[in-house]
N, C-alpha and C positions, 0 to 999 in steps of 0.2 A: 289199785294198779301197781304192778311191781316195777322195780328199777329197770328191768330189761325192757319192758314195754315203754316206759317213759323215754329211755335213750333212743330206742327205735322210732317211736312216734315223733319226738323232737327232730330227729335227723331227717325223717320223711317229710315232716311239715315244711322243712326248708330245702326240700328237694336235693338233699345231699346223699352221696353214697358213703358207705363205710370208709372208703379210701380217702374221700374228701375230708371226713372228720379225723381219720388217722393223720393225714398230712398236716392239718391245722392244729392238732393237739399234741402230736408226738406219740400218741397211743398207737401201738402196732394194730393194723387192720384185723389180723386174726384174733387178737385179744379182744378188740371191739366186737367182733362177731361172737366170741365166746360170751361176753356180757349180754348181748342181745338174745342169745339162745338160751341163757341161764346155765351154761356149763361152768362158768365161774363168776364170781362177784368181785366188783371193782373194790379197791382199797380206798381209804379216805382221801388220799392224794388224788386219784383218778376221779373220784366223785366231785372234788373241788374243781379240778381242771375241766370236767365235762360241764359242770354248772356254770362256770365262767364263760366257757365257749358258747353255750346255748343261752346264756343270759337268764338263768333261772336259779332259784336257791338250791342248795344242797337238800334241804327239806323236801322241796318239790320232787327232786330226783328220787328220793328215798320213799316217796309216797306219804310223807308226813303233812303235807299241805296240798290243797287243790290248786288248780290252774287259776281259779278265781282269786285265791289269796295272792298269787304271784301278779295278777293284773292289778289288784287293789294296791299292792306294794309299789308297782311301777307308777301307778296314778299318784300315789302319795309323793313319791319321789319327784315327779314332774311338777306337782303343785308346789313343793318345797322350792324347786328351782325357779319357778315363776315368781313366788313370793320374794326370793332373793333378788331377782332381776327388778321387780317392781320397786323394792326398797332402794336399790341402787339408782333407779331412775328418779325417785322422789328425792334422794340426797342430791342428785346432779341439778334438779330443779331448784332446790332450796339454795344451791350455791351459785346460782345465776345472779 
């Protein structure tokens, strides 16, 4: 899947218009349209901005990793956060 498909699919999955994404990211709507139609390719700055906006990795946008990898990374992050919270609770209990 190409970057233009990924941008459009992510946008449509969130029920956003190109104008919505343009307003939120500061990327011109026409420029965004050109990315989605393959007329132009985003530079690294734009790829990072879109990855942050859609909460995916730049590698995902570039087609270097699958959505499954993104989900696994999100699960790992959530588990790490839970582990930190549990450690904090255990320390609070020890200090009672």
